[in-house]
Phi, psi and omega in degrees: 000143182248132180237122184240133185233147171233120175249132179255137173233145177257117189266113183279169184091186177248354178281161176319128182290335181286305181301327178291317181300315183298318184294314181273334186245336183252310182296320185282109187293338180295326175298315182298307187300319181297322184289321181294323175295321173300327180272013176088032170240150161281134192225135170209144183282125172270323182211140178204095188237136172235115186207132182051045173073017180240128173260125174241128186216133171235135184232124170277138184227135169227107180302148176284121186308327183288345174272351174284147177295141180309322184296322176291314179301322176289331187281308190246351183083138180302332180274002177260006177268001177299144181206174178237127178263116176252126190234137177229119180236128180257113180294339178285315183262352174069038183223156184209169171234156170226151165220131171264106183261111180287147189277329179282128188299323187285342176275311181306319184296334192246341183237129180232128178229107171228158189199172175223156182210160177202156178247134178212152173297151183282333178126176179303326181299330175221091185285349168270001182266152172226157165252145178243104180257135176231154170219121187242134171257112189246107183244122168235124177255079181229119180317123178075334188236013178303310182298323177294320171302307180299317178300316179296315179293320179290326174294329179289315175305306179304319181294322182269353180303322177293319180293319181290324175296310186306311179304303183301322182294320182289318173307311180301308182296325182288319182294309184295320174301319178295324183288321175293314178305317186295325185289326182285339192274000000 
């Protein structure tokens, strides 16, 4: 099942909006960690490398069982939902990939979540606006209920997107304001 989302951000400040978003919301690992925690996960960075304009990041996630849909909890058990979020982002092309790799082999063999994302300007009507476009492929190969798993996971992603958008927008505004204040000092 493919899930496509478009999220709009209004980027504060005077610097290039895409570069500003990249600096404060992608390159800053604190943003990713805090966002995952706000969404009900224990999160820790396993790898965070920036080299030749490429960001490679791995974050270990353990979702709070109470935050999981009951259907998923009953199917795999709350302890089988630990995963690693793997992100690769190219700052030259403003594009990235994600993979959510389940830690338990029996889940990893049956559920695959991979995606792409990109940043682009909103256009002349809003010169400080950008779009964060993402496309996730959610595949569950579980006899009789694979489609229900895919729809449940896609529904969770879509339902949490506004909360994630609000968090990133607030993080962006706070980070840019702090940067501008330190430049004035």
